[in-house]
C-alpha positions in Angstrom: -8.4 -34.6 -10.3 -9.1 -35.2 -13.9 -7.0 -33.7 -16.6 -9.7 -31.3 -17.5 -10.1 -30.2 -13.9 -6.4 -29.8 -13.7 -6.4 -27.4 -16.7 -9.2 -25.4 -15.3 -7.5 -25.2 -11.9 -4.3 -24.0 -13.6 -6.3 -21.2 -15.5 -7.9 -20.1 -12.1 -4.6 -20.1 -10.4 -3.0 -18.1 -13.2 -5.8 -15.7 -13.0 -5.4 -15.3 -9.3 -1.6 -15.0 -9.4 -1.7 -12.6 -12.4 1.2 -14.2 -14.2 3.0 -17.4 -14.7 6.1 -15.8 -13.1 4.2 -15.2 -10.0 2.7 -18.5 -9.9 6.2 -20.0 -10.5 7.6 -18.1 -7.5 4.8 -19.1 -5.3 4.9 -22.8 -6.1 8.6 -23.2 -6.6 8.0 -24.7 -10.1 9.9 -23.4 -13.1 8.0 -21.0 -15.3 8.4 -23.0 -18.4 6.8 -25.9 -16.6 3.9 -23.8 -15.5 3.4 -22.8 -19.1 3.5 -26.5 -20.2 1.0 -27.5 -17.5 -1.5 -24.5 -18.2 -1.2 -25.2 -22.1 -1.8 -28.8 -21.8 1.7 -29.6 -23.2 2.4 -32.1 -20.3 0.7 -35.3 -19.8 -1.5 -35.0 -16.7 -0.9 -38.7 -15.8 2.7 -38.0 -15.3 2.1 -35.5 -12.5 3.3 -36.5 -9.1 1.3 -35.9 -5.9 4.2 -33.7 -4.8 4.0 -31.6 -7.7 0.2 -31.1 -7.4 0.8 -30.2 -3.7 3.3 -27.6 -4.8 0.8 -26.1 -7.3 -2.1 -26.4 -5.1 -1.0 -26.7 -1.4 -4.5 -26.6 -0.2 -5.8 -29.3 -2.4 -7.3 -32.2 -0.6 -7.1 -35.9 -1.8 -9.8 -38.1 -0.3 -8.8 -41.7 -0.4 -11.9 -43.1 1.4 -14.8 -40.9 0.0 -17.4 -43.0 2.0 -15.8 -41.8 5.2 -14.9 -38.2 4.2 -17.7 -37.2 1.8 -17.4 -33.4 1.7 -20.6 -31.2 1.7 -21.5 -30.1 -1.7 -20.2 -26.7 -2.6 -21.5 -24.7 -5.5 -19.1 -23.4 -8.1 -19.1 -19.9 -6.9 -18.0 -21.0 -3.4 -15.2 -23.1 -5.0 -13.9 -20.1 -6.9 -14.1 -17.9 -3.7 -12.4 -20.6 -1.6 -9.5 -20.8 -4.1 -9.0 -17.2 -4.2 -9.1 -16.7 -0.5 -6.5 -19.5 -0.1 -4.2 -17.8 -2.6 -4.6 -14.5 -0.8 -3.9 -16.1 2.6 -0.8 -17.9 1.3 0.6 -14.5 0.3 0.1 -13.0 3.9 2.4 -13.3 6.8 0.9 -15.1 9.9 0.3 -11.8 11.5 -1.5 -10.5 8.3 -3.6 -13.7 8.2 -4.8 -13.2 11.8 -5.6 -9.5 11.0 -7.6 -10.6 7.8 -9.5 -13.2 10.0 -10.3 -10.6 12.7 -11.7 -8.1 10.0 -14.0 -10.9 8.8 -15.0 -11.7 12.3 -15.8 -8.2 13.2 -17.8 -7.7 10.0 -19.6 -11.0 9.8 -19.3 -12.5 13.3 -23.1 -12.6 13.8 -23.2 -15.2 10.9 -20.8 -17.3 12.7 -23.0 -17.1 15.9 -26.1 -17.9 13.9 -24.3 -21.1 12.6 -23.1 -22.1 16.1 -26.7 -21.7 17.4 -28.2 -23.6 14.5 -25.7 -26.4 15.0 -26.4 -26.9 18.8 -30.1 -26.8 18.3 -30.2 -29.4 15.5 
């Protein structure tokens, strides 16, 4: 993640959490440090992987891109994925299952279409 990407991710996370305080509570990082990160007042190169993980627990680091090249995702899907992850992090395990069940009931046919497509190809 480059410094500009980090600042953009911080802005998105702050939007999703609604406040620095909420983001601080969810990540376990002091609010003043969240402020420094989001305002660019902290050198990105000094961030540890552990801190990045606390801020963005669903972030992936690909050490061997030739073996793990992800499928391209458009910008809209990236935003949706981040927001869904934030919502799911705030839910209890039981609420996560309930959320998935609601999606499956509503859009299960799309999943079946994908399974059928994958077995035919």
